[in-house]
TORNUDO-22225 format. One line per 8 residues: their letters; for each residue x, y, z of C-alpha. Coordinates in nm, 3 decimals. Example, Ala and Ser with C-alpha at 12.3 -4.5 7.8 and 13.67 -1.06 7.14 Angstrom:
<recs>
AS	1.230:-0.450:0.780 | 1.367:-0.106:0.714
</recs>
This chain:
<recs>
XXXXXXXX	-0.005:0.014:0.002 | 0.288:0.238:0.087 | 0.451:0.157:-0.254 | 0.146:0.244:-0.419 | 0.079:0.573:-0.266 | 0.429:0.654:-0.311 | 0.368:0.575:-0.689 | 0.069:0.798:-0.705
XXXXXXXX	0.241:1.087:-0.537 | 0.534:1.052:-0.773 | 0.315:1.046:-1.094 | 0.080:1.322:-0.954 | 0.389:1.544:-0.878 | 0.529:1.496:-1.224 | 0.208:1.582:-1.394 | 0.174:1.896:-1.162
XXXXXXXX	0.556:1.961:-1.206 | 0.569:1.934:-1.568 | 0.244:2.137:-1.584 | 0.402:2.422:-1.396 | 0.728:2.429:-1.587 | 0.558:2.383:-1.933 | 0.315:2.678:-1.881 | 0.554:2.894:-1.702
XXXXXXXX	0.811:2.853:-1.964 | 0.555:2.891:-2.272 | 0.486:3.216:-2.110 | 0.843:3.330:-2.054 | 0.928:3.178:-2.404 | 0.656:3.430:-2.566 | 0.770:3.728:-2.348 | 1.162:3.646:-2.425
XXXXXXXX	1.055:3.666:-2.789 | 0.839:3.996:-2.733 | 1.145:4.166:-2.562 | 1.406:4.041:-2.780 | 1.219:4.233:-3.065 | 1.195:4.553:-2.822 | 1.528:4.571:-2.672 | 1.891:4.578:-2.829
XXXXXXXX	2.166:4.291:-2.812 | 2.374:4.515:-2.596 | 2.072:4.571:-2.319 | 2.010:4.244:-2.275 | 2.407:4.192:-2.253 | 2.411:4.414:-1.943 | 2.134:4.254:-1.767 | 2.287:3.922:-1.845
XXXXXXXX	2.588:4.023:-1.635 | 2.351:4.130:-1.358 | 2.185:3.803:-1.338 | 2.523:3.612:-1.310 | 2.599:3.765:-0.995 | 2.233:3.769:-0.876 | 2.208:3.398:-0.926 | 2.555:3.292:-0.756
XXXXXXXX	2.418:3.518:-0.450 | 2.101:3.331:-0.446 | 2.285:3.001:-0.413 | 2.369:3.114:-0.064 | 1.996:3.102:0.024 | 1.829:2.863:-0.216 | 2.051:2.563:-0.218 | 2.116:2.360:0.075
XXXXXXXX	1.905:2.433:0.360 | 1.591:2.354:0.166 | 1.717:2.018:0.039 | 1.847:1.932:0.429 | 1.464:2.001:0.542 | 1.318:1.803:0.268 | 1.624:1.518:0.353 | 1.567:1.469:0.708
XXXXXXXX	1.318:1.225:0.787 | 1.146:1.371:1.094 | 1.175:1.760:1.027 | 0.906:1.939:1.221 | 0.797:2.326:1.213 | 1.073:2.396:1.473 | 1.347:2.253:1.219 | 1.148:2.475:0.941
XXXXXXXX	1.133:2.801:1.146 | 1.513:2.786:1.214 | 1.623:2.727:0.860 | 1.372:3.025:0.776 | 1.514:3.270:1.005 | 1.881:3.161:0.962 | 1.823:3.198:0.587 | 1.666:3.518:0.609
XXXXXXXX	1.916:3.696:0.800 | 2.163:3.537:0.588 | 1.999:3.690:0.290 | 2.009:4.055:0.393 | 2.392:4.021:0.470 | 2.454:3.917:0.116 | 2.202:4.185:0.011 | 2.436:4.431:0.165
XXXXXXXX	2.732:4.260:0.056 | 2.622:4.306:-0.333 | 2.503:4.677:-0.222 | 2.872:4.760:-0.119 | 3.041:4.581:-0.398 | 2.827:4.702:-0.688 | 3.027:5.022:-0.808 | 3.357:4.814:-0.784
XXXXXXXX	3.178:4.552:-1.028 | 3.057:4.810:-1.243 | 3.413:4.986:-1.257 | 3.585:4.659:-1.344 | 3.342:4.582:-1.635 | 3.327:4.942:-1.751 | 2.948:4.947:-1.767 | 2.811:5.243:-1.534
XXXXXXXX	2.444:5.118:-1.574 | 2.555:4.782:-1.412 | 2.553:4.944:-1.010 | 2.195:5.065:-0.983 | 2.045:4.749:-1.160 | 2.269:4.514:-0.952 | 2.144:4.691:-0.623 | 1.778:4.703:-0.749
XXXXXXXX	1.824:4.342:-0.855 | 1.956:4.205:-0.524 | 1.634:4.243:-0.342 | 1.565:3.907:-0.513 | 1.795:3.734:-0.280 | 1.561:3.801:0.009 | 1.282:3.703:-0.162 | 1.472:3.362:-0.276
XXXXXXXX	1.493:3.274:0.120 | 1.170:3.281:0.209 | 1.068:3.133:-0.099 | 1.282:2.822:-0.042 | 1.167:2.737:0.277 | 0.829:2.733:0.137 | 0.908:2.516:-0.145 | 1.078:2.274:0.088
XXXXXXXX	0.769:2.247:0.255 | 0.531:2.167:-0.006 | 0.778:1.955:-0.167 | 0.799:1.750:0.148 | 0.454:1.686:0.136 | 0.462:1.620:-0.223 | 0.170:1.892:-0.302 | 0.334:2.021:-0.635
XXXXXXXX	-0.014:2.146:-0.784 | 0.058:2.459:-0.522 | 0.370:2.519:-0.739 | 0.159:2.530:-1.046 | -0.061:2.797:-0.951 | 0.190:3.037:-0.789 | 0.461:2.990:-1.082 | 0.129:3.074:-1.316
XXXXXXXX	0.016:3.361:-1.192 | 0.361:3.493:-1.113 | 0.489:3.454:-1.452 | 0.180:3.598:-1.653 | 0.192:3.923:-1.431 | 0.552:3.956:-1.449 | 0.534:3.921:-1.830 | 0.288:4.197:-1.883
XXXXXXXX	0.508:4.423:-1.637 | 0.841:4.338:-1.835 | 0.653:4.403:-2.173 | 0.518:4.741:-2.058 | 0.859:4.856:-1.925 | 0.994:4.773:-2.256 | 0.737:4.930:-2.501 | 0.777:5.269:-2.308
XXXXXXXX	1.184:5.264:-2.347 | 1.281:5.156:-2.022 | 1.538:4.916:-2.176 | 1.745:4.689:-1.928 | 1.526:4.799:-1.657 | 1.242:4.596:-1.835 | 1.407:4.268:-1.730 | 1.500:4.384:-1.386
XXXXXXXX	1.129:4.476:-1.337 | 1.016:4.128:-1.518 | 1.242:3.931:-1.295 | 1.158:4.094:-0.961 | 0.766:4.097:-1.006 | 0.797:3.725:-1.090 | 0.969:3.673:-0.755 | 0.760:3.880:-0.542
XXXXXXXX	0.428:3.749:-0.647 | 0.558:3.380:-0.661 | 0.643:3.418:-0.299 | 0.345:3.610:-0.185 | 0.118:3.334:-0.332 | 0.307:3.063:-0.177 | 0.302:3.251:0.150 | -0.068:3.181:0.140
XXXXXXXX	-0.125:2.828:0.000 | 0.174:2.664:0.147 | 0.031:2.583:0.477 | 0.327:2.698:0.650 | 0.420:3.013:0.854 | 0.738:3.080:1.061 | 0.714:3.081:1.421 | 0.902:3.286:1.669
XXXXXXXX	1.139:2.993:1.740 | 1.476:2.881:1.689 | 1.703:2.604:1.781 | 2.070:2.590:1.765 | 2.066:2.241:1.799 | 1.845:2.154:1.540 | 2.036:2.398:1.325 | 2.373:2.238:1.346
XXXXXXXX	2.282:1.887:1.161 | 2.080:2.081:0.897 | 2.369:2.266:0.827 | 2.590:2.021:0.816 | 2.401:1.832:0.554 | 2.314:2.146:0.352 | 2.655:2.338:0.375 | 2.817:2.051:0.126
XXXXXXXX	2.487:2.093:-0.112 | 2.530:2.462:-0.066 | 2.937:2.431:-0.161 | 2.819:2.239:-0.479 | 2.581:2.483:-0.543 | 2.814:2.753:-0.572 | 3.039:2.558:-0.753 | 2.770:2.480:-1.001
XXXXXXXX	2.644:2.838:-1.023 | 2.978:2.978:-1.040 | 3.093:2.715:-1.300 | 2.769:2.772:-1.524 | 2.818:3.139:-1.501 | 3.182:3.158:-1.554 | 3.161:3.189:-1.928 | 2.910:3.453:-1.914
XXXXXXXX	3.177:3.654:-1.689 | 3.469:3.581:-1.929 | 3.263:3.675:-2.231 | 3.144:3.994:-2.052 | 3.485:4.121:-1.976 | 3.700:4.008:-2.278 | 3.436:4.068:-2.518 | 3.154:4.304:-2.619
XXXXXXXX	2.806:4.323:-2.460 | 2.655:4.210:-2.800 | 2.893:3.897:-2.817 | 2.747:3.814:-2.450 | 2.397:3.876:-2.553 | 2.435:3.624:-2.857 | 2.605:3.359:-2.652 | 2.348:3.384:-2.369
XXXXXXXX	2.054:3.410:-2.635 | 2.197:3.077:-2.799 | 2.170:2.877:-2.458 | 1.845:3.038:-2.372 | 1.614:2.848:-2.592 | 1.760:2.496:-2.549 | 1.778:2.596:-2.155 | 1.391:2.656:-2.172
XXXXXXXX	1.320:2.306:-2.308 | 1.586:2.141:-2.081 | 1.518:2.316:-1.751 | 1.139:2.239:-1.783 | 1.224:1.849:-1.763 | 1.532:1.863:-1.563 | 1.347:2.058:-1.314 | 1.056:1.837:-1.289
XXXXXXXX	1.274:1.555:-1.244 | 1.487:1.739:-0.945 | 1.186:1.842:-0.773 | 0.983:1.525:-0.774 | 1.255:1.278:-0.771 | 1.439:1.413:-0.482 | 1.170:1.404:-0.208 | 1.052:1.055:-0.358
XXXXXXXX	1.357:0.891:-0.344 | 1.424:1.050:-0.012 | 1.075:0.864:0.128 | 1.262:0.548:-0.024 | 1.600:0.603:0.047 | 1.681:0.284:0.245 | 1.556:0.058:-0.037 | 1.851:0.060:-0.303
XXXXXXXX	1.645:-0.180:-0.555 | 1.367:0.086:-0.550 | 1.613:0.409:-0.560 | 1.783:0.226:-0.901 | 1.427:0.183:-1.059 | 1.324:0.524:-0.988 | 1.635:0.680:-1.130 | 1.631:0.491:-1.435
XXXXXXXX	1.294:0.553:-1.501 | 1.350:0.942:-1.458 | 1.670:0.897:-1.697 | 1.446:0.724:-1.992 | 1.146:0.973:-1.958 | 1.422:1.298:-1.959 | 1.602:1.153:-2.245 | 1.305:1.050:-2.439
XXXXXXXX	1.130:1.375:-2.388 | 1.443:1.594:-2.458 | 1.573:1.412:-2.750 | 1.323:1.510:-3.009 | 1.291:1.868:-2.878 | 1.638:1.971:-2.841 | 1.762:1.772:-3.196 | 1.473:1.937:-3.369
XXXXXXXX	1.552:2.285:-3.270 | 1.921:2.244:-3.382 | 1.792:2.119:-3.714 | 1.567:2.456:-3.767 | 1.756:2.680:-3.582 | 1.829:2.934:-3.842 | 1.501:2.972:-3.959 | 1.395:2.982:-3.586
XXXXXXXX	1.585:3.278:-3.484 | 1.536:3.470:-3.822 | 1.155:3.427:-3.776 | 1.117:3.442:-3.425 | 1.360:3.688:-3.311 | 1.455:3.872:-3.626 | 1.774:3.919:-3.857 | 1.969:4.116:-3.565
XXXXXXXX	1.996:3.761:-3.360 | 2.126:3.556:-3.624 | 2.465:3.579:-3.480 | 2.330:3.332:-3.186 | 2.270:3.044:-3.422 | 2.576:2.845:-3.376 | 2.550:2.887:-2.991 | 2.238:2.760:-3.008
XXXXXXXX	2.307:2.437:-3.215 | 2.601:2.363:-2.946 | 2.399:2.427:-2.629 | 2.087:2.184:-2.756 | 2.357:1.895:-2.763 | 2.507:1.997:-2.428 | 2.180:1.996:-2.259 | 2.074:1.649:-2.419
XXXXXXXX	2.344:1.491:-2.198 | 2.193:1.626:-1.854 | 1.913:1.404:-1.754 | 2.184:1.129:-1.688 | 2.326:1.362:-1.451 | 2.020:1.500:-1.328 | 1.857:1.178:-1.213 | 2.198:1.028:-1.068
XXXXXXXX	2.255:1.375:-0.860 | 1.905:1.330:-0.696 | 1.967:0.996:-0.609 | 2.293:1.026:-0.436 | 2.167:1.353:-0.251 | 1.838:1.161:-0.138 | 2.007:0.862:-0.019 | 2.222:1.109:0.219
XXXXXXXX	2.563:1.090:0.018 | 2.596:1.456:0.030 | 2.969:1.417:0.099 | 3.018:1.175:-0.220 | 2.782:1.412:-0.417 | 3.025:1.718:-0.325 | 3.350:1.531:-0.394 | 3.218:1.421:-0.738
XXXXXXXX	3.125:1.807:-0.809 | 3.441:1.926:-0.739 | 3.649:1.678:-0.965 | 3.387:1.765:-1.246 | 3.408:2.140:-1.195 | 3.812:2.153:-1.198 | 3.813:1.970:-1.500 | 3.562:2.190:-1.653
XXXXXXXX	3.729:2.519:-1.560 | 4.053:2.353:-1.691 | 3.871:2.297:-2.033 | 3.736:2.630:-2.032 | 4.058:2.839:-1.960 | 4.234:2.602:-2.213 | 3.981:2.708:-2.489 | 4.007:3.062:-2.357
XXXXXXXX	4.380:3.156:-2.379 | 4.444:2.889:-2.649 | 4.214:2.992:-2.911 | 4.056:3.342:-2.774 | 3.728:3.282:-2.982 | 3.390:3.293:-2.852 | 3.230:3.020:-3.034 | 3.517:2.788:-2.900
XXXXXXXX	3.461:2.916:-2.552 | 3.080:2.769:-2.597 | 3.234:2.453:-2.757 | 3.421:2.375:-2.441 | 3.103:2.381:-2.243 | 3.032:2.055:-2.469 | 3.362:1.892:-2.394 | 3.270:1.963:-2.044
XXXXXXXX	2.953:1.831:-2.020 | 3.064:1.503:-2.167 | 3.375:1.493:-1.957 | 3.104:1.521:-1.615 | 2.907:1.267:-1.756 | 3.154:0.994:-1.748 | 3.267:1.108:-1.405 | 2.942:1.040:-1.268
XXXXXXXX	2.922:0.679:-1.348 | 3.135:0.508:-1.135 | 2.974:0.680:-0.854 | 2.625:0.557:-0.944 | 2.771:0.207:-0.992 | 2.903:0.186:-0.652 | 2.589:0.347:-0.441 | 2.311:0.252:-0.629
XXXXXX	2.441:-0.026:-0.880 | 2.353:0.183:-1.160 | 2.613:0.057:-1.426 | 2.756:0.195:-1.762 | 2.551:-0.096:-1.935 | 2.204:0.017:-1.799
</recs>
């Protein structure tokens, strides 16, 4: 009976999560197309750089702590309140660090507008700290339908806000307004529908084991965030704002497809495997099924997009964005490899192997950075920098396989 109930929850969770991601990304796709037509590539380039720093800062409050709450079998209200107040305090500190260092970052990249954009966009960090705990509570109870409505409403309203600002000539601020509106509405709605409220209570004894588990996930999250954004940091400094915009737009559309599926797998698989973490046969079965579903869905979509990329960009984004086509084609192949990594990573985290997970990520990221730096200094070309991402993804997939074989008996032949 318990196993059947878990299956129902996993299936329902996947349906609602896929629905949430696909609906949100369809709206985001439409908005990105409209904004790409209204804004210049240079304006996109500036905001891309802003989002690099905000995404890295968000990791401090969105990675690790929420996962620790989901993974802990007997997490109660005191655990959730303790992490909430700790995370919120930490996020305020991060905000002021961004505020203080914004002028230095702006000066380093020689982009005067970057300072004010960073300071305003940094309000996203405290919002993310509250949002993460809400999402952990909902995920732990596998009530994924609540994400659907919060995401849908936030995405639609923020879309109108972004288009309104862009149409009235606010340039890069249009994207800032869109991102902040989306985060704010999503957090407010989850506050009302999650069924959880923070209490004025805190336990240092509860915090220590949660931090012990979450800190390793956090460390990996920081590595992943820095690693995934380091190409943008290098291109933004070494090349023009337009080059940064083209490489970012080239990644954007494959990412829209892949993140929908990979995020759905991650959000559902981690709490589902956490409930079955002592049954390794079941863990392997769930991991295998997730990889099959993810690859089955991603393959035709990404390969099809790569095949028609030139026509797609010309018709949808207009001729001014045609330089992004080669980047788009390369990134389609990069994201095609991700379901294997996504499912394997969630399995390792869910069975409590956060230390192994962290060691694997260190090995993968060191190798990836070496590949990237070789491309930067040897070839001095944006297209080669993007090609290095594909080589690094193949390397990372190979590194994961021995660990999966040892922990859950998921071998290369599987």
